[in-house]
C-alpha positions in Angstrom: -0.1 0.0 -0.2 1.6 3.4 -1.1 1.0 6.9 0.6 -1.3 8.0 -1.9 -3.7 5.0 -1.6 -3.8 5.8 2.4 -4.3 9.5 1.8 -7.2 8.7 -0.6 -8.8 6.1 1.9 -8.4 8.8 4.7 -10.2 11.4 2.7 -12.9 8.8 1.8 -13.6 8.1 5.5 -13.6 11.8 6.5 -16.1 12.4 3.8 -18.5 9.7 5.0 -18.3 10.7 8.6 -19.1 14.2 7.3 -22.3 13.0 5.4 -23.3 10.7 8.4 -23.2 13.8 10.7 -25.8 15.2 8.6 -23.5 18.3 8.3 -24.2 19.6 4.8 -21.8 22.8 5.1 -19.2 22.8 2.4 -15.8 21.2 3.6 -12.4 20.4 1.8 -12.1 16.9 3.1 -8.6 16.6 1.2 -7.2 19.9 2.3 -8.3 18.9 6.3 -6.5 15.5 5.6 -3.6 16.9 4.2 -3.1 19.4 6.8 -3.5 16.7 9.3 -1.0 14.7 7.9 1.5 17.3 8.5 1.0 18.1 12.1 2.7 16.3 14.8 -0.3 14.3 16.7 0.2 13.8 20.4 -1.1 10.1 20.1 1.8 9.1 17.8 4.3 10.4 20.2 4.6 13.9 18.6 5.1 12.3 15.1 3.3 13.6 12.1 0.9 11.1 10.9 2.5 11.3 7.2 5.2 8.9 8.8 2.8 6.3 8.8 1.3 6.6 5.4 3.5 3.9 3.6 2.0 0.9 5.3 -1.0 -1.3 5.8 -0.3 -1.1 9.7 0.1 2.6 9.2 -3.3 3.1 7.3 -5.0 1.1 10.5 -3.1 3.5 12.9 -4.4 6.6 11.1 -7.9 5.6 10.2 -8.3 4.4 13.9 -7.2 7.8 14.9 -9.8 9.7 12.6 -12.5 7.6 13.9 -11.5 8.3 17.6 -11.7 12.1 16.8 -15.0 11.5 15.1 -16.4 9.8 18.2 -14.7 12.5 20.5 -12.4 10.2 22.3 -8.8 11.0 22.7 -6.0 8.3 22.1 
């Protein structure tokens, strides 16, 4: 799995979460994911999520983080 595929999967996940939330305001999920990937993340020990893009395990970790954010929980 390459980083572009993981990025696309994360964007799709964010778009689905937005649809399911009932929020119909314009939102650029791709831009949000790109910013999120570059920022240090406490749940990743301060690493940027982009460091996890190139592996299946990394995709699982990142997807779980986005799911936790959507649920309002902290990791």
